[in-house]
N, C-alpha and C positions, 0 to 999 in steps of 0.2 A: 504494500500500500504506500503510495507516494506521500500522501498528506496525512499528518497525524490526526486521528479521529478518536473521539472519546469512546470508551468501552460501551457506554449507553447508546451512542449513535451507531456504532458498529452492530450492536445487537438489534437495534431497530431495523437497520438495513438488511440484516440477515433474516429477520422475521418476514420482512417484505418479500425477500427472495423466495423463501419457503412457500409463501402463499401463491406467488406466481408460478412456481414449479408445480404445485399441487393443482393449479387450474388446468383443466383438461384441454382448454383452447389454446394454451401456450404452445407455439411451434417448437419442434424438437431442437432446431439450431439455437433458439433463444434459451431453451432449457439448459443446453450444454454451456452456453455463456454464463447463465445465471449460476449453474453449479460450480463453475470455475471461480466466479466471484465469491460465491458462498464459501468455498473451500479456503480462499484467501482470508476472508473475514473470520472464519472459524479459527484458523491458525493465529490470526492477530489477537483475537479475544483470549484464546488459550494462553498465549504468550503474556498478555497483561495479567491474567489470573495467576500464572506461575510466578511472575515477578512480585505480585502482591502477596502471595503466600510466603515467598522467601522473606519479604520485608517484615511480615507479621511474625514469622519465626524468630527473626533477629530481635525484634522489639520484645517478644516474649522472653527470650533468653536474657536480654538486658535487664528486664524487670525481675527475673528470677535471681540474677546476680546481685541486684541492688537490695533484694530482700535478705540476703545472707549476711 
């Protein structure tokens, strides 16, 4: 993804893509393009979630060390 997009915006776009793919009137070529974009968005969101989880683990460890 070229432009930084918020997690929430990426999820909204992903939801929109899923609806279009599920629409029986969407042409096959468009479905393939949408699927590719959806895969990119999914990977982008997963990356954000992974980084967030890592940050939370660091914060938790810091908090545990402070309590000792």
